[in-house]
N, C-alpha and C positions, 0 to 999 in steps of 0.2 A: 504493500500500500504506500501511496505517497504520503508525505508528512501530515498534510492537512487532514486527509482521510483518517490516518492513524490517530491523530490527536482527537478528532471528534469521536472516534470509536473506542478510545482508551477510557475505561471507567472502572469503578469498584465492582466487585462481584455482586451479581443480583442476589437479593434476599429471597426467602421462600415466597414472598408476595409477587415475584416476577415483574417488578416495576420496570418500565421502559426508560424513564429518566431516573438518574441516580438520586437516592434520598440524601438528606442532610443528616449527618451524625452529630446531633447536638447532645453531647455527653462529655462530662469532665473526665470520666475514668471508664475502665473496661473490666469486666469480671472474668473469672476463670472457673473451670469445672472442678479443679482439685488443686491441692497445695503444690504438687510437682509441676503442673503447668505454670503456676504463678512463679515458682522458683526459677524455672527455665527462662521465663520471659525477663525477669529482673537480672538474670545472669547473661543476658544477650545471646542465649543459645537458640532462641527463636525470634521471629519477626512479629510476634503477637503484640497488639496494642496494649499499653499499660495505662497511659495518662495522656490527655490531649495536649499537654505542654510538650510531650515527647513526639507523639504521632497521632494521627487521626485519619480515618478513611477518606473523609471529604477533602482534607488538606492534601493527602497523598494523591488523590485523583487530579487535583489542580496542578500539583507539582509535576506529576507524570506527563501531563499534557504539554507543559512548558518544555520539559526535557525532550519530548518528541520533536517539537518545532525547532528547538535550538540544536538538536543533534548532540545532546549531553548524556553522559553516563548516569548521572544522579542529580538530585537537587534537594533543597530544603526551603520551605516557604515560611515567611515571617509576617509580623504584624503590620509592617510598613516597608516602603522602599529603603528608608534610612536605616532601619534595623537590619536589613539584608546587607547594606553597604558596611555598616559598623561590624556586624558579625563576621563578614568576609575579611575584614582587617584584623580584628582582635583574635580570631581563632588561628590565624596563620602567621602573625608577626609577634615578636617579643622584644624586650629591652635590647637595644643595640642594633636592631634591624633598621633598614632604610626603605622608605616608600618613595618611589619616583612617580609623579603624577603630572598629567597635562594641567596647565593652569586654568583652562576654560572648563570649569565643572560647576555643578549645582551649588548654590550658596551654602546649604546645610552640610554638604560633603566637604566643602572648604573649611567650614567651622570645625568639623570632626578632625580633619587632618591637621589644621594649624593650631587649634586650641587644645584638643583632647589627646591626640596621639603623643605629643611631647610629655604629657603627664605620666605616660607609661614607658618613657624612655625610647620611643620610636621616632627616629629622625625622618624628615621629609624634605623634598625639594621639588620645584616645578620646572617644567619646560613649556615653551610656547606651543599653542595648538598648530602653529605653522612651522615647527622645528623640523629641520632636515634629519636624515638618518644619522649623519655625523654628529649633530647636536644631541640627538637622543642618546647615542652611544657614549658620547663624552660625559653625559650626566649620570651614567651608571657608575655606582661605587662598588667597592669590594663587598660591602654589607647590604647592597640592594636586594631585598627579598621579593618585592612586588612592584609591578608597573600597573598604574590605574589610569583609566581614561574613559571619556564619553565620546561617542561619535554617532550621529551629529551632536555637537556640544549644545548645552543649555546656557543661555538662550541664543547664542550667536550663530549657530548652524555651521560651525567649522567642521570639516571632514578630515579625520585622521586616517592614515593609510594602515589598515589592520595587518595587511600582509607584511609590510616592512617592519612594523613594530613586533609582530608575532615572531618573525625570524630572529630579531635581536633578542627577544626574551628567551627563545629556545637556545640561542648561541650562548647566552650567559646564565642559563638555568635559573631564570627568574619567572615567578608566577605572573601571568598576564591576566588582569581582571578588568573586564569591559562592561560599562554601563550601557545597555542596549535599549534603554527606555524609549528614546525618540524614534528609533527605526522600527522597533518591535521585531520579533523573530520571523514575521511574515516578510519583511523587507531586507533583513540582514541577519546572518548567522556567524557571529565572530569566532566561534569554535572552529569553523572551517578554515579560518585564517591564522589559527595558532593560539587563540585565547584558551586559557585554562579554566577561567570562571566567567560567567555572565550574570550580571545582576539586573533586576527590573524593579521599578516602582509599579506594581500591578494596579495601583490606584489610578494610573493614567490610561493608556490605550488598551491594556489588557482587560480592564473592567469596561471602559468605554462609555459609561453612562453616569459617571460622577457619583457612584453610590457607596462604595466601600473602600477602606484602606487595605493595603496588602503589599507584600514584597516577596521576592523569590530570588534565590541564587542557585545556579545550575552549573555543572561542569564535570571535572575529573572526580571520579568516585572517591579517591583517597583524600582529596581536599574537602569534598563535601562531608565526609565522615567527621573530620575535625571541626567543621563549621556546625554540624549537627550536635556534636558533643558540647560545644561551647554554648550554643543557643538552648539546648535542652536544660542546661544548668542555670543559665542567666534569664531565660523566660520570655523572649520576644515571640511568643506563639501566635500563629495566625488563627483567628476565630474560625471554627468550623462553618459557621453560617457565611462569613465572608468568603471562605474558600469555595463553598457551594455556589455562591453568586459568581465568583471569578471563573469557576470551571464551566458554568453555563456560557459565560461571555466568550470563552476560548473557542466555542463552536462557531461563532460569527466573526471572529477576529479577521480572517482573510477578506471576507466580503466588505466588512466595515473599512478596513484599511485601504482597500482599492478605491472606495468612494472618497475617503478622507484625502488620499494622495491626489486623486483626479481633481477634486475641488481646489486643493491647495495649489497645484500646478497651474490651473486655470487662472486663479486669482493672482498668482505671482506674475504670470505673463501679462495680465491686464494692468497691473500696477507698476510694473518695472520702470516705465518711463514717466511716471507721474511727476509733475513739476514740484510738488510739495515734499518729495523724498530726495534725500542725499544719496541713498543707496537702498537696494532691496536684495535679500538673499533667499534662495531656495535651492537645495542641492541639485535638482535636475534641470535648472536653467543653465544654459551654456555660459552665462556671465558669472556664475559662481566660481570663485578662485580655485576650488578643488573639484570642479565638475567631473574631470576625468576619473578621479579616485571614486567619487560618488557612484558613477554609473558602473564602475568595475565591481564594487562590493555591495551595492544596494540594488534591490529589485524594483523599488520605486522611491520617490523623494520624500516620503513621509507626509505628515499632516501639519507641519509647522512652517509658517512664513514669518520672517522678521524684516523690519525696515527701520531706517533712521529718518525722523522728521527734521526738516531744515530748521524749524523754529525752536528746537531744543526742548527743555523740560516744560516750558509754558505751552508750547504747541502740543506736547504729549498730553498734558492735562485737558486742554480743550478738545483734543481728539477723543479721548476716552469719555468725556462728559457728553459729547455729541452723538455717541453711538445709540441706536435705538434697538437693534436686534442682538448684537453681540453682548455676551455677559462680561462683567468685570469681576474676576475671581482669580485666586492664585493657582487654581488647578489647570490642567490641560488634558487633552485626550478624551474629551466628552463628545457626545452626539451633538451638543450645542456649541457653536463657535464662541471662542473666548479671546478677549484682548487683555493684555497685561503690560505693565511698565516695570521691567525688571530692576531698574536702578532704585526704585522706591519700594519694591516688594521683595521678590525672591532673592535678590542680591544686595539688599539694603545694608546688611551688616559688613559687607566688604568696604574697605577704605576707597576713597576716590581714586587713589593710585592703583589699587588692585582692580577696580572696575575698568579703568582705562587700559590696563594691561591685557584684559580679555575682551576689549572693544565693547564694553557695556556703557554706552554713551548716554547722555541725559535725554536724548530724544528717541531712544531705542524702544520700539513697540514689537511685542511678540504676539502673533495671531495663531491660536490653535484652531484650525479650520474644521468645522463640524460637518454634519451630514445634511444640513439644510440645502435648499436649492442654491447652486453656485451663484446665480445672479442676484439672489436676495442678499447673500453674504457680501458680494462685491458692491452692490448698490449702497448698503449700509456703510461700508468702509469709505466709499467715494463721497457720500454726503457728509461724513464726519471730517474727511480731509478738507473739504471746502470751507469748514468752519474753524480750522486751526491755522 
């Protein structure tokens, strides 16, 4: 079976009720027929469920579906995208290790790296999203344990060459950890290019309707085991109900992302030459600086469009206030189109110098393009641009 078919058909075993759609296992714990079964489960001699902080059938079904689409050996789902990121760091790095990261990353990830990892004695350094192979290699230290990156980046839509960085990671025996949230496993599979781990905020496109929080990390079985053991003890467990919702969403991910990407591409083409914009970026536009890399490693350009308003922060405020259809919220990946101003929201805790380093300028607007009719989305953006 092809991955999308296999993902849809991957499910927990039917119960005696022979239900067609998987049930949700809303239980905190699981019982045993006898003392020996219980002993064996706690001794890790069986895969029996014990406690939903450790494992749960609904959570496992969602995880298995992500593994199928990403081509991963194993996975573990968590309560949010950030708990997946943090778990992947803390389970695999220790005092004295070094994390090498792209500097264009989600604001909360930057906070974890810059503020909290040093408290555990874990060093870090950044390289530019546009760094060359030589610059990446020069930044690797003898104690570099992990390379972390997003592609496309949030919010600037920089594209990093997964094949190039994957080969460097293998050469130096470094774990490559890729945030694949913006592309989704429908459009990009980092493991095929050498990634050892892939993390997602399932809250975004994987859910697709702005309903629940969730995260997941998939990849090499040996690494996932360490992440599982860390998360099992520290407790960032995904709610079985949220997992059930996310698992249902995975069945429509491919068709939804086709529409999101088609709408986003259409809007990007229509806005690219607008006189109120200094620039506009979308991975599958030929004007994108890393267009050649995008079309090599992505099957579509995703559902995000970003642009810079010539009028700066004041124009950004006027633009957002003038929107009639698009929602103003910090989320993305919804059926409904969303506009946000990263400098004052998702990346507000970065210093001005840090924002400038990753091209988060005062007039930067990020559009998460939804499933509404493409011309309704476009017309709302155009009328708002006329008022800023």
